[in-house]
C-alpha positions in Angstrom: -112.2 -61.1 -0.6 -108.8 -61.1 1.2 -107.2 -64.4 1.9 -106.0 -65.2 5.4 -102.4 -64.4 4.2 -103.6 -61.0 3.2 -105.8 -60.2 6.2 -105.8 -56.5 7.4 -103.7 -57.5 10.5 -101.1 -59.2 8.3 -101.0 -56.3 5.9 -100.6 -53.8 8.7 -97.7 -55.7 10.2 -96.0 -55.9 6.8 -96.5 -52.1 6.4 -95.1 -51.5 9.9 -92.0 -53.5 9.0 -91.2 -51.3 5.9 -88.3 -48.8 5.8 -90.0 -45.6 4.6 -91.1 -42.1 5.8 -94.3 -43.5 7.3 -92.3 -45.7 9.7 -89.4 -43.4 10.6 -91.2 -41.6 13.5 -91.3 -38.3 11.7 -94.0 -36.7 13.8 -93.8 -32.9 13.8 -96.1 -30.1 14.7 -98.1 -28.6 11.8 -96.2 -25.3 11.9 -92.9 -27.1 11.7 -94.1 -29.1 8.8 -95.0 -25.9 6.9 -91.5 -24.6 7.7 -89.9 -27.8 6.5 -92.1 -27.8 3.3 -90.9 -24.3 2.5 -87.2 -25.2 3.2 -87.4 -28.2 1.0 -89.0 -26.2 -1.8 -86.2 -23.7 -1.6 -83.6 -26.5 -2.4 -85.1 -26.5 -5.9 -85.5 -29.3 -8.4 -82.8 -28.6 -10.9 -81.8 -31.5 -13.1 -78.6 -33.1 -11.9 -79.4 -32.7 -8.2 -78.4 -36.1 -6.9 -80.9 -35.8 -4.0 -83.9 -35.1 -6.3 -85.6 -38.4 -5.7 -85.2 -38.0 -1.9 -86.6 -34.4 -2.2 -89.8 -35.5 -3.9 -90.2 -38.4 -1.5 -90.0 -36.1 1.5 -92.2 -33.5 -0.1 -94.8 -36.1 -0.8 -94.7 -37.3 2.8 -95.0 -33.7 4.2 -98.0 -33.0 1.9 -99.6 -36.2 3.2 -99.0 -35.2 6.9 -100.5 -31.8 6.2 -103.6 -33.4 4.6 -102.9 -32.6 1.0 -103.2 -36.2 -0.2 -104.0 -35.2 -3.8 -100.4 -34.0 -4.2 -98.8 -36.9 -2.4 -99.0 -39.6 -5.1 -97.8 -37.2 -7.8 -94.8 -36.3 -5.7 -94.0 -40.0 -5.0 -94.3 -40.8 -8.7 -91.9 -37.9 -9.4 -89.5 -39.4 -6.9 -89.4 -42.7 -8.8 -88.8 -40.8 -12.1 -86.0 -38.7 -10.5 -84.3 -41.8 -9.2 -84.4 -43.4 -12.7 -82.6 -40.3 -14.1 -80.0 -39.8 -11.4 -79.2 -43.5 -11.0 -79.4 -44.3 -14.8 -81.7 -47.3 -14.3 -85.4 -48.0 -14.2 -85.2 -49.9 -10.9 -82.9 -50.6 -8.1 -82.6 -50.6 -4.3 -83.1 -46.8 -4.2 -86.8 -47.5 -4.9 -87.4 -49.5 -1.7 -88.3 -46.4 0.3 -90.4 -44.9 -2.5 -92.4 -48.2 -2.9 -92.8 -48.4 0.8 -94.3 -44.9 0.8 -96.7 -45.8 -2.0 -97.8 -49.0 -0.1 -98.6 -46.9 3.0 -100.4 -44.2 0.9 -102.7 -46.7 -0.9 -103.4 -48.3 2.5 -104.5 -45.0 4.0 -106.6 -44.3 0.9 -108.4 -47.6 1.3 -106.9 -49.3 -1.8 -105.6 -52.4 -0.1 -104.9 -54.3 -3.3 -102.6 -51.6 -4.6 -101.0 -51.4 -1.2 -100.3 -55.2 -1.4 -98.9 -54.7 -4.9 -96.3 -52.2 -3.7 -95.5 -54.5 -0.8 -94.7 -57.2 -3.3 -92.5 -54.8 -5.3 -90.6 -54.0 -2.1 -90.1 -57.8 -1.4 -88.9 -58.3 -5.0 -86.4 -55.4 -4.8 -85.0 -56.6 -1.5 -84.5 -60.1 -2.8 -82.9 -58.9 -6.1 -80.7 -56.3 -4.4 -79.8 -57.6 -0.9 -77.7 -55.5 1.5 -73.9 -56.1 1.3 -74.0 -56.6 5.0 -76.4 -59.3 6.3 -77.3 -57.6 9.6 -77.8 -54.1 8.2 -80.1 -52.2 5.9 -79.2 -51.6 2.3 -76.8 -48.5 2.0 -79.4 -46.8 -0.3 -82.0 -47.0 2.5 -79.5 -45.8 5.2 -78.6 -42.8 3.0 -82.2 -41.7 2.4 -83.1 -42.2 6.0 -80.0 -40.2 7.1 -80.8 -37.4 4.6 -84.4 -37.3 5.8 -83.6 -37.2 9.5 -81.0 -34.5 8.9 -83.7 -32.3 7.3 -86.5 -33.3 9.6 -85.0 -32.9 13.1 -82.0 -31.2 14.6 -82.0 -33.6 17.6 -81.6 -36.5 15.2 -78.5 -35.3 13.4 -76.2 -37.6 15.3 -78.4 -40.6 14.4 -78.4 -39.3 10.8 -74.6 -39.1 10.9 -74.5 -42.8 12.1 -76.7 -43.9 9.2 -74.6 -42.0 6.7 -71.5 -43.6 8.0 -73.0 -47.1 7.6 -74.1 -46.3 4.1 -70.6 -44.9 3.2 -68.8 -47.8 4.7 -70.8 -50.2 2.5 -70.8 -48.0 -0.7 -67.8 -45.6 -0.4 -68.0 -44.4 -4.0 -71.2 -42.2 -3.4 -69.6 -38.8 -3.1 -72.8 -36.9 -2.3 -73.5 -39.2 0.7 -70.1 -38.2 2.2 -70.7 -34.5 1.4 -74.1 -34.5 3.1 -72.7 -36.5 6.1 -70.0 -33.8 6.6 -72.5 -30.9 6.2 -74.8 -32.6 8.8 -71.9 -32.9 11.2 -71.0 -29.2 10.9 -74.7 -28.2 11.3 -74.9 -30.1 14.6 -72.4 -27.5 16.0 -74.5 -24.5 14.8 -75.8 -23.5 18.3 -73.1 -25.3 20.2 -70.5 -23.6 22.4 -68.0 -26.3 21.4 -65.7 -25.7 18.5 -65.6 -27.9 15.5 -63.2 -30.7 16.3 -60.0 -31.3 14.3 -61.4 -34.7 13.1 -64.5 -33.1 11.6 -62.5 -30.3 10.0 -60.3 -32.9 8.4 -63.4 -34.8 7.1 -64.5 -31.5 5.6 -61.2 -31.0 3.8 -61.3 -34.5 2.3 -65.0 -34.1 1.3 -64.2 -30.9 -0.4 -61.4 -32.6 -2.4 -63.8 -35.4 -3.4 -66.7 -33.0 -4.3 -64.9 -29.9 -5.8 -68.0 -28.6 -7.6 -70.1 -28.4 -4.5 -70.1 -24.6 -3.7 -72.2 -25.0 -0.5 -69.6 -27.3 0.9 -66.8 -25.0 -0.3 -68.3 -22.0 1.5 -69.0 -23.9 4.7 -65.4 -25.1 4.7 -64.3 -21.5 4.2 -66.4 -20.5 7.2 -64.6 -23.0 9.4 -61.2 -21.8 8.2 -62.2 -18.2 9.0 -63.2 -19.3 12.5 -59.7 -20.7 12.9 -58.2 -17.3 12.2 -57.4 -17.7 8.5 -57.7 -14.8 6.1 -60.3 -15.9 3.6 -61.6 -12.6 2.1 -60.2 -13.1 -1.4 -61.4 -16.7 -1.6 -64.9 -15.5 -0.3 -65.1 -12.9 -3.1 -64.1 -15.5 -5.7 -66.7 -17.9 -4.4 -69.3 -15.2 -4.4 -68.8 -14.8 -8.2 -69.4 -18.6 -8.6 -72.4 -18.6 -6.3 -74.0 -15.8 -8.4 -73.6 -18.0 -11.5 -75.2 -21.0 -9.8 -79.0 -21.7 -10.2 -80.9 -20.2 -7.3 -81.2 -22.8 -4.5 -80.8 -22.9 -0.7 -77.8 -25.2 -1.5 -76.2 -22.7 -3.9 -73.9 -21.5 -1.1 -75.6 -18.1 -0.7 -76.7 -18.4 2.9 -73.4 -19.7 4.4 -71.6 -17.0 2.3 -73.6 -14.1 3.8 -73.1 -15.6 7.2 -69.3 -15.7 6.5 -69.5 -12.0 5.6 -71.4 -11.3 8.7 -68.9 -13.1 11.0 -66.0 -11.1 9.3 -68.0 -7.9 9.8 -68.3 -7.4 6.0 -72.1 -7.0 6.2 -72.1 -4.4 3.4 -70.6 -7.0 1.0 -73.3 -9.4 2.0 -76.0 -6.8 1.2 -74.3 -6.0 -2.1 -74.1 -9.7 -3.0 -77.8 -10.4 -2.3 -78.9 -7.2 -4.2 -76.8 -8.2 -7.2 -78.3 -11.7 -7.1 -81.8 -10.2 -7.0 -81.1 -8.1 -10.1 -80.5 -11.4 -11.9 -83.4 -13.2 -10.3 -85.9 -10.6 -9.1 -88.7 -13.1 -8.4 -86.7 -15.4 -6.2 -88.3 -15.7 -2.8 -85.2 -17.3 -1.4 -83.0 -14.5 -2.4 -85.4 -11.9 -1.0 -85.3 -13.9 2.2 -81.5 -13.8 2.2 -81.4 -10.0 1.4 -83.9 -9.3 4.2 -81.7 -11.2 6.6 -78.7 -9.1 5.6 -80.5 -5.9 6.2 -81.8 -7.1 9.6 -78.2 -7.9 10.6 -77.0 -4.5 9.4 -79.7 -2.6 11.3 -79.7 -4.7 14.5 -76.0 -5.6 14.9 -73.9 -3.3 12.8 -75.5 0.2 13.3 -73.9 2.1 16.1 -76.4 4.9 15.9 -80.0 5.0 14.5 -79.8 3.3 11.1 -80.6 5.2 7.9 -84.3 5.3 7.3 -83.8 4.3 3.6 -82.2 1.1 4.8 -85.0 0.4 7.3 -87.5 1.0 4.6 -85.8 -1.4 2.3 -85.7 -4.1 5.0 -89.4 -3.5 5.7 -90.3 -3.7 2.0 -88.4 -7.0 1.6 -89.9 -8.5 4.7 -93.4 -7.7 3.6 -92.7 -9.5 0.4 -91.1 -12.5 2.1 -94.1 -12.9 4.5 -96.4 -13.0 1.5 -94.2 -15.6 -0.2 -93.8 -17.8 2.9 -97.4 -17.4 4.1 -97.5 -20.7 6.0 -94.2 -20.3 7.8 -93.9 -16.6 8.5 -93.8 -16.3 12.3 -90.1 -15.4 12.6 -90.4 -13.1 9.6 -93.3 -11.3 11.2 -91.2 -10.7 14.3 -88.3 -9.5 12.1 -90.8 -7.0 10.5 -91.9 -5.8 13.9 -88.2 -5.3 14.9 -87.6 -3.3 11.8 -90.6 -1.1 12.5 -89.1 -0.6 16.0 -86.0 0.9 14.4 -88.0 3.2 12.1 -88.3 6.9 12.7 -92.0 7.0 11.8 -93.6 3.6 12.2 -92.6 2.4 15.7 -96.2 1.9 16.8 -96.6 -0.8 14.1 -93.9 -2.9 16.0 -96.1 -3.2 19.1 -99.2 -3.8 16.9 -97.6 -6.8 15.2 -96.3 -8.3 18.4 -99.8 -7.9 20.0 -101.4 -9.7 17.1 -98.9 -12.5 17.4 -99.4 -12.8 21.1 -103.1 -13.1 20.6 -102.9 -15.7 17.9 -103.3 -19.5 18.4 -99.7 -20.8 18.5 -98.2 -24.2 19.3 -96.0 -24.2 22.5 -92.7 -24.2 20.6 -93.8 -21.2 18.6 -95.0 -19.4 21.7 -91.5 -19.9 23.2 -89.9 -18.3 20.1 -92.3 -15.4 20.3 -91.9 -14.8 24.0 -88.1 -14.8 23.7 -88.2 -12.3 20.8 -90.8 -10.1 22.5 -88.7 -10.0 25.7 -85.7 -8.8 23.7 -87.9 -6.1 21.9 -89.2 -4.9 25.3 -85.7 -4.7 26.7 -83.8 -3.1 23.8 -86.5 -1.0 22.0 -89.1 -0.2 24.8 -86.7 -0.1 27.7 -89.3 -2.0 29.7 -87.0 -4.3 31.8 -89.7 -5.7 34.1 -92.0 -6.9 31.3 -89.0 -8.2 29.4 -88.0 -10.4 32.4 -91.6 -11.7 32.6 -91.6 -12.8 29.0 -88.2 -14.4 29.3 -89.7 -16.4 32.2 -92.7 -17.3 30.0 -90.3 -18.6 27.3 -88.2 -20.5 29.8 -91.2 -22.1 31.4 -92.3 -23.8 28.2 -90.8 -27.3 28.4 -89.4 -27.4 24.9 -85.6 -27.8 24.5 -84.4 -25.1 22.1 -82.0 -22.3 21.5 -84.7 -19.8 22.5 -85.3 -21.4 25.9 -81.6 -21.6 26.6 -81.2 -18.0 25.6 -84.0 -16.8 27.9 -82.6 -18.9 30.8 -79.1 -17.4 30.2 -80.5 -13.8 30.3 -82.3 -14.5 33.5 -79.2 -16.1 35.1 -77.1 -13.0 34.2 -79.7 -10.7 35.8 -79.7 -12.9 38.9 -75.9 -13.0 39.1 -75.5 -9.2 38.8 -78.0 -8.9 41.7 -79.0 -5.3 40.8 -82.6 -5.7 39.7 -85.5 -5.6 42.1 -86.8 -8.8 40.6 -83.6 -10.8 41.4 -85.2 -12.8 44.2 -88.2 -13.7 42.0 -85.8 -14.7 39.2 -83.8 -16.8 41.6 -86.9 -18.6 42.9 -88.2 -19.1 39.3 -84.9 -20.6 38.1 -84.7 -22.9 41.2 -88.1 -24.3 40.4 -87.7 -24.6 36.6 -88.4 -28.0 35.2 -86.2 -29.6 32.7 -88.0 -30.4 29.4 
């Protein structure tokens, strides 16, 4: 029988006070959780990855949120083992979040005694390893919270950057924290019209000096130099050789490298790079995803006339494989497949068929917004159906979810309104005037 000190109300309040994934307001839709799970899996679990403990902690939490509780404890246990390896010690402040997660898990599973045991472990760790700053969390907690928020939500990247700064200020010798902090800052500019500031660029340069073996950071830095007008072709080719020798991972540098090739209009080099990587790792779903992306770019953005059918066929083949390998997060990939069929000389009807299936499926509002925006573009560019395209851009814009896709649909509608040549201009003007902010 529980004592008064360990009553359910007291236990609940102690759990709520913990710093862990269960208390960090990480509520996402089910479809986004599946996407995040796939993205985290693509990072890989190579030995030596300094974020391995954090990866397993986040994977465990995602599995719990998706209802796969049988995997959750195993992943949390793997997190503890990974921390022991990367930190070179059996215990330390890096386990506070992990033990907090386990306390919450056992609470939800109905094992209150085990939950209380992990609460006691958290208390013991915090007493043994107090924060260097009395009014702040331990830097290890700030770093994991920052890394998690950076992965979990684009709109929390500035908060993540603040947490990283706090951690780094108290423990400046953790190179990987500074690297992730800088990468997060750069990502926050991904869909922004603003250029990367000189202060962030300088932070990147310093981070690269401190972490010279990090190829992902090296490629991202090269991207930013190219945006400033520097000629980086030779350095890009040199880095591509190194990336090919790296273990396959979404942090190997492959994705930013092919984006660099795309921005410098060297898309054929990007295709060659991914195909070469696939020869070495033919079963890698991540490399297939990168290769499919390159072919899509080539066909959609870099083909003046109708693309070669052999190239379209290769893109379709890759995308079919990728959809099978990312079964729970395949909405965008299915739209890409539809768009590839639209460019084909003999399978164009399949494009409309795929879109109709998606339009009839049960999607969450944010996913509907992505679909409507993409279908509107397909109707405009491939079907030449301007009126229906406008209708679907309106449907995308009407969904009160702040996103790149909503902004894009609104921008398209504003341009049509401002040109004042289409018969729907007045309808568009009235629609935009009444549009609610999300």
